[in-house]
Steps between C-alpha positions, in 0.01 A plus 500: 500500500592444863129466596455245221789294636352522846173363355696229331690425824153382639536171292588255747573134428444530122805280442589216720745647749554753225459845646402763266529879467675580828417432865207261471427150637706199472194270572435205271130483428318184406778244520346267748153336524485133471615341822666820624488404858644147451880491559678234275635187673862515641761540244540738209213620278556711181223718376519703169254777414469631138269798459392756256352829612346760279305825546409827332279674752588705821233564748443797723391515856128442398585207267463701182749459212730798467447556130766770461767232556571277204659216683609143397684239700617149418691281744640144461647357806658170621522443874696218658420404852692236699359380826670287764281341769688350791422229760531765770173565674403814696154494675422177296579691176774408246752784466590601131676772298475617145662726242321661198687620201323692226608572137285772339455661154280803503397745229330820615368797295342835582422698195463877446319748517569463877864453456614135451763244490552150369732270673560116522721325744617154576682385815471360847199611699491545890583170661312348796653326798335349806663467842220260602195325380285279727254246364235303692292203361177325607279256296315772300662839614846636445649817623822699427642800687811680377691816425637611162770760457494653159847625416603790261683279254299592191636711207451866600601842387382831622500633153267235374136560497428119519764309694438131572630535865352702784819617666359439848444216753163350573405292805202278434343280776272242348242248616325244274233223568372215267205269524582200284261205452691217335231446231268807530500866567805719601533850614811710577575860605823675559522833692802736482587833640787714361717745686717702263832687564600820331654515145819685593535635146152671471418534874172316414332258752219282373210473739420185683270262315293187570444250227361135476493223243225251505368196308192266525496186288365149455654168385323418184712197414763296678789732379316816419357787711321794373415830682509865514751734682662832495617772741399811691716802582430794736738767596483610862727797488592775238829523346746759634781710333744660759237413766232680310188330414431440131127537440310238293750216564287256697438208260238247459424214259314169484574222252315181410520225239506125417777269632589134441738255668616184342708251714723271316587323817522596869827685434426672177222753430407754232294798563347747244285803574370828364441799720299812380516811728204725578423763757841649457572838670812715477684237278504338179246222423666185351433150397736207594558160358691237709658159438639349814703180536558339854737212552596336825832314507 
């Protein structure tokens, strides 16, 4: 059973900041895309992310489905993000801060004969805070540089097989760039790298990970843009328990799907997207549905 739980612990980022099955990643995959490198104008901006994640396959190191594991996961999460952009400039960039607060419901099942469990949890996920975000703008290009600190605020119990929280801190530097033509093509990419601390309860440390969100689109009408987007994740280190390497814990996945952005006015935007994972290794393979609302005060 412990080995099965270690396999399940490979599932990084299945929920939003929902961390599942022990010491895995706090990284949120696939949230950004459209205009990811464009910091909002000075003042407050509120972004609400609503997502549904589902999966029933766990992939091994060669990308093959582990058929011995009868696995099923459903996650619904609502994530609230408040950004404040100041008039302070550093190196010609606006200085900003944000906080991200997730609420998560997850239902996870592993069925016998391997030895199973069925758990559902609802609660606060791991919150994000940022000590600084810097945003630059030009006529067509926009850049953002920042640091996220993912805090161990999520619901967690060592006795649970599928806690929402990760019970460790994560430090995530990020850089994003967007090309935005006012009435044509747009393209955005956001790069992130995660440094995880140890889960004090289990002595597990998730290996470092690189991941990116991307989107390419075109303005097909005055208020409507259509495109494709997704994300890529690649582990760069194995997980460790008590400083001992855990084999088969370097993860990988790639996701792609359609996306759309409707602008009601310059301050209010609605984004919808589907993301289908493939090329998964040492993790679950899931699909994600997103609805994202952006409002600048």
